[in-house]
N, C-alpha and C positions, 0 to 999 in steps of 0.2 A: 329197118334198122335194128331187127332182133337176130340177124346172122352177121351184121356188122358189130353188135357188140360181142356176141359169142367168138366173133374173129379177136377182138380187140382183146376179150378175157384171155383167150389159149394164149397169145402171143406173150402176156406176160409169164401165167403160168407153167408155158410149155420145159417140158427136161427141168424145172426149178430153177431155170436161170432166168434172167429179168431183161427185159425191153431197154434199147437203149433210145429206140425211136420213136418211142410212143407217149408222148406228155400230155398230160390231163393238166387244165388250168380250173380249178375251183374258184368259186366265187364265196369268201369268207364274210359271212352276215350275222347281223344283230338279232334278227328277230328268236322268238324263242324256239319253235322247231327248227334250227338252223344246229348244225353238229358241231362247227367251228366258226369264234367268230375272229375279227378283224384285228388286229394287230395296232394298237392304240397308240400313240406317241402324245401327249401334252403333259402338262406339269404334274397330272398322277400321276400317270403311268409313262416307264420306261421313261424321266423326264431327261435322262443324261446323253439321251441318244439324237436328243433333237439337235444339237450343233453338227454332231457328224452327218445326220442327214441331209441338214440344209444345208453343208457345205459341200454334197457331192450332189444334191439337187440344182445348186447354183454352180458348179464347176466348169462350165463353158465362158463364166465370167474369167476365167484363171490364164494369167499369161504364161506362155512358154519359156518366156526368158529371155527369148533374143527377138529383131527386128528384122525383117526383111522390106523388100521394092516392091509396091504394086503400083499397074497404072492411075488404077482410078483413087486408092486410098493416098500414097504414096507412101512414104515409111512408114511401117507400124507393127505392131507387135500380136503375132496371131496368137488364140486363146486356142485351149480345149476342147476337143468334142465332148460335149455334157457325157457323163460317166454314170451308170447305172451302179446300183446299191442294193444288195439283195442282204436278209436277214437269213442265216442256213444253219441246220444240224439240230445239235439237242437243245438252241433255243428255241427252235420253229416249232420241235416236236413236246416242248417241255410247256408252250404257250397253247396250243391245240388242245393239250392234257388241262387247260384251265389251270395251269402252276405258273409262278414266276420265275422266269427264266433263273439258272445259277451262272451260268456263263454265256457271252452273247460272242457267236461266231459272225463275222460279214463277210462276203467277197463282193467283189466288183471287176469290171472290163477293165477299170483301170489296172495300169504297171505302177508296181513299188515307186517308183518315181513320179509319177504322177500320181498316187497318193498322198507322198511327201509334198508335191509343188503343192495340190487345194488344200492340205490341211495346215501349210504355211503359210499360204495366204491371209496377208494381216487383218483382212474385212472376217474372215473367222476364228479370229484370236488366238490358235494354236501353236504352241513354242516345243522343238524337237529338245528330247534330252539323251545324251547319248547312253547305249550300254555300258556297264561297268563290266561286263566281261561275258565271254562268247565262249562257249564250249562244243567241242563235236557232235552231242545229242544235243543240242538246244536250248539247255537249261541256260538260264540268262538271270541276271541282276541290273538294277540302273540305279543312275547316280542318285541321292534325295532330291527333290525335287525344290530346286530355290526361290525362296523369293513368293513361297504362298502361289504359283500359278496351280492356278483349278484347271486348265486344259493344255494336258501335255503331249506328244508322241514320240515315239520310238522304234527301232529297227528290234525284230524278236522272233526272226526264225531264219536259217538260211540251209541254201543246199549244200553239199560240198565243197564246191568249188566257189563257198562266201558267195553268191548271189541273194539277194534279199528274197524270201520269199511271202514275209508277213510282216505287218506295222502294226502295233498298237496303240491306241490311243487312249488317254486317260480322263476323264472328265468326273470332277470333283471325286475322285479315288478310283471309280469306278472304270474296270476294262474292257475295253472293245478289240479283239482282234479282228485286223482289217485283210484279208489275205484275196491275191489275184486270181481269177477263176483259172483253172491247171489242171494238167491230165495226169500230175504223180499225186503220192499219199497223201493223204490228209492226217493221218495218224504223229502225233507229236515224238513217238518212240521210233519213227521211222526218216533219216536224213535221204530227202531225194540226191542222185549223182547229180542232176542236173532240173533246173527249173524249166515244166513246160508251160506252156500257155495256151489255157482252155477258148475257142469262141464262142463256146456256148453253154449256159446250168447243165446242158445235156451230157454234153462233155467232162465238165467237171464234177458231176454226181457219179460217174462209174466208177472215180474210184474212192467212195466214201464207205464206210464199212456197213451200215445196215439200211435199209430202206425207208424205215422212219428217221433216219437221221440225214436222208437225200433230198428234203423238203427245201421250197426257196419261199421268202415273201420278198418281193420287190417294195422296197421301200423308198416311197414315192412322197411321200407326205411325212414333211417335220412335224405337223401340229395337225394332230386328225389322226382318220383311221388308212393305214394298209389292209388292201382287202383281197386285197389276190394272192391266190398262193398256186406256184410250179409245181407239178409232181411229176417228176420223171418215171419212177420205178414203183407205183401206187402204195408210196409209204404211207398215205392216207388213210385207204384202205386198211394197209394190213396193223395202223396203229389204232384204229377204231377197232379193227376186230383180235385182237393183243395176238398177233401175228408176229414173232419174229426172225425174219428173213435176212438175210446177206446180199447185197447186192453186185449182181455180177454172177459167178459162175457157181461157186458152192465155198462153205465154210472153211474148209481145207488151203484153199488157195488163199481166203485171207489171214491164216494164221501163219501162214509161211511167210508172209510178208512183213504180218506183226503179228508176235503170239498172245499178245495182250488183249486180241481178239476173244480170245475165248476167257478173258475171265471180265471183260467187258459183256459179253452173249450172257454170262451166267447173272449180271446185275439188270441188263436189258430183260431179263425174260422174268424173272420173279418181281422186277418191278412194273411191267407192262403186260405180260404174257400170264402163260400157266405153269409153272412149275414141272405139274405132275404131267403133265405134256410134251417134254420136253424129249425129245427124240433119242433114242436107244443108240443110234448110229452116232449121234452127236457126243452123246459120252464117250463112247468107244472112242473116238477120234480125238477130244480133246485129254483124253487120258494117254493116249498115246503117242503125242504129238512131243516132238526132239524137242522142240526148240522152246517151248516152257520152261526144261530142266537149265538153258542157256540164259533165261531173263535174270538181270540184277536185281538183288535184296531189294533195293530201294522200289524199284517197277514195279515188285511185286505186293510189298507192302502197301504202296500208294492206289495200287487199282484193288486190293482185298479191303482196304479202308473205305475208299468211295463208294463201292457196292454195297457194304457191310451199313453204315452209314446215310446210303441213301434214302431218304422221305419213300415215303408206301410200299419199302423193301420190307419182308417179314425176314426176318433173320432167323428163324430157324431151318426156314424153308432155304435160305441162300446157303447156310452153312452145309446144308443136306444136301446140295447138289456141288458145294465145294469138294464134299465128301466123296460120294455117289463118281464125281468125276475123276478123283485124284489130283483136283487141283492143290486141296487143304496141304498135303504134303510138301508142296513148295513151297505154303506160308509156313506151316510148324509141323516141320518133320518126323514122323512118327507118332500123332496125335491125330485119334479118332472122333467121330462125331455121329450120335444116334440120335436122328430128330426125337425118337418115341420117349425117350427118357429125357430129352433136354427140357426145361422148364416154360410152360405156356405163356409163362409173362418174360421167357427173353428178350432183350432189349439190342436193336443196332446201335451200340455202344461200345466204342474201339476195348475201353477198359472191363465192363462186365463180362461182353461176349469173349471175350479173349481170355478172362480168367476161369469163367466157364468151361473154354475149353481144356484149357491148363490147373484147374483147379486141383488135378490127384498128382502134381507133380510138386518136385522139392522145390521150394518160393528161391532156392539160391538158382537153380538150374535154370526156372522161369526165366528170373531177372539174364542170365547169361543168354539164353536163348533169344530171348527178344533183341537183347543189344546186337547180339551177332548179325541178327537178321531186319537191321536198317532200321530200328525203334530209338527214340533217343532213350539219355539215362533216365529221364524223369517219368517217360511213359513207361519202360521196364520196371523201375523200382515199384511204380504205382499198383502196376497190374500185378507183379509181386508178390507185396504188403498186400493185397487181396483174396491170393491164394493164402500167404498165411491167417491172414484172419478167418478163412474158409476152416482152415486144418485145424485152428486153434479151438472152432467151434465144435467141430464134429469127429475130431481126432484126441484133441486133449482134453475137451469138458469143459474150456476156458479153464484150465489150468491157472492158478492166483499168480503163482509165479513167474507168469509168461506175461502177466498184466504191465507191467514196468516196462517192461522190452517192446512191449505192443504201441504202449502209449507213447512213449519216447524217440519211438522211430518216426524219421522227418519223411513225411508224404506229402505231396499237392494234392489227394484226395479231401473232398468237402465231406462233411458229418454225413450229410443225405444220401453222398453217393456211395458210402460204407453202409446206411443205412438200406437205399436199395440195390443194393449187393447182395446183404445177406435175408433180403426179403425175397429176392429173385431167387437166391439158392435156396430158398427153404429152411433159413440158419439163423433168421431171427428168433430174438429171444429179449427177457429183462436183463439179461447182461451184457446184451448190445445196447440196449440204451443206456444203463449205466455208462460203460464203456466212453459212451459218446458223451454225457452229460458232466460227467466226475469233474471237480475240482481238484484238483493235486497241486496246487501254488504254493499252498502250506504246508511242504514235503519237500521244501531246499532246504539243501544243509544248514546254510548257513542266513545271518538278517542283520542287514545295514543298519544300523545304529543313525541317530541324529547328527553326531558329529563322521558322519563315516568309516567308523569301527566295527568292525566284522564279528559277530559272535554266532555262537554254535546253537541250530536247532535245540531246543531243551528235550523235543520228543527226541533225538537220534542219541543223546543222553540217557534218557528214560530207561531207550532197548536192550543198554549195555550195560548199564548202571555204570558209567562215565563216558568219556569224549571218544569216541571212535576216532582210529588213526588209520591213512592211506585208505586203501582197498576197503577198509570197511563201512565208509560211508555208501558207496554203493549197493555193498550187502543191504544194509539198514535200510536205505531209502527203498531197495526192491521190496522188502517185508513189511515197510509201514504202508507204501502203496498197496501192494496186496490186502492187508489189513483193513485199509480206507475203502476198498473195490468190495470187499467180502459183506463190509456192515452196511455199502450202500443198497449193494445186492438185496441185502434179508430186510431192509427197513421199505425198497421198492414193491419188494412181494407180499411184506405183509398190509400193505397200503393196498396191493390188489385184492388182498382178501376180504381186505373190508368191505 
């Protein structure tokens, strides 16, 4: 038995390759000593999956849509052979780590047309809606669901010939991607030349990215525990030990197929492994890979934020690896990151972490940089504002004459977000609290009378000794705002001294 296990282990680890013929089947248990627990579907857990699993469990009842003549039965409609359904990928990985899955990927031995037949069965209550658009990179949108339908489905991924690869089902607004077992890449960044059906989960697993994403739970129970785990590449062992291993040959070949694997690798090792033990040859490989330079800006941004904002990711280590592998220059050209000087409280937040990276840049250039690299105008404006606020505090010592401009700048940032930013960057002070709480509504140039007449604010006349005209209104408002703010700070400091 010992020799048999050693042979099995050596086969898995030999030359860094992952076998495709040795599959382990693990029983998921609920007892306290069990490493992994069953995937339970009931009214409290993954409830929206129930109807999908039940539909596939009862798929043998689904008619194929035509009739045949049988000597013993006469004219009748044949039904489908019962189809299997598996939970796969990140959903299994997250479940085994005790997390609620964020996205659900399902695979089945049913073809896309058979998936459609199963979900279209009136008994199961799903309604098909048509995609609104389909582009060559498989980004899609679908029409608003009419009539408040709670269970719908639609095609959501195709090969280059337009053949369907995936059907997405929505239950109460939650999405479940259902694909046929296949031999081609599973990455949404790769559009296969031609759909190739796989005969087993082992064949399907060969073209997945990481071993811990190549785990399958057969969904056989729509109201209870699903306790079997199929593990073709040792992913459960790697997940338990924090080892980030690619399926198949090596990282280079996976990156040749899909360069975003590099960004996913950084996310995976930061979230599930040990970033300090990332192999140097992998860092060098990522740094030199030409495919990363060809990625579109939206893909770079999406993968960067997906890793940065992922739960359990240490943003300091995440950004440190982005810097050491050279990935950071793809996100923010010319920007450096030093984990030694980064604040301990650095947060995995797209606004705060990005503002920290760009804190020494001119705010106008921050806006332009982000806007050019796929960030929305509102996100770019908010990050630029945080940078400007930081520089106002650290370089201009809260120059009172800038108060009005800072206060009147439109931003989607909350007061708490600004306060958190200044605390994180070690620039928090009474000036910050005063800025966030002060009320300047009494400094409007005009007031509205009872009968709609407009009168000039007396404070404006007091400053000049007359009524201001033209641009003088803005000048006086800035002066009044700065004076009120200075008074507010003085009162706040006196209160603190007491």
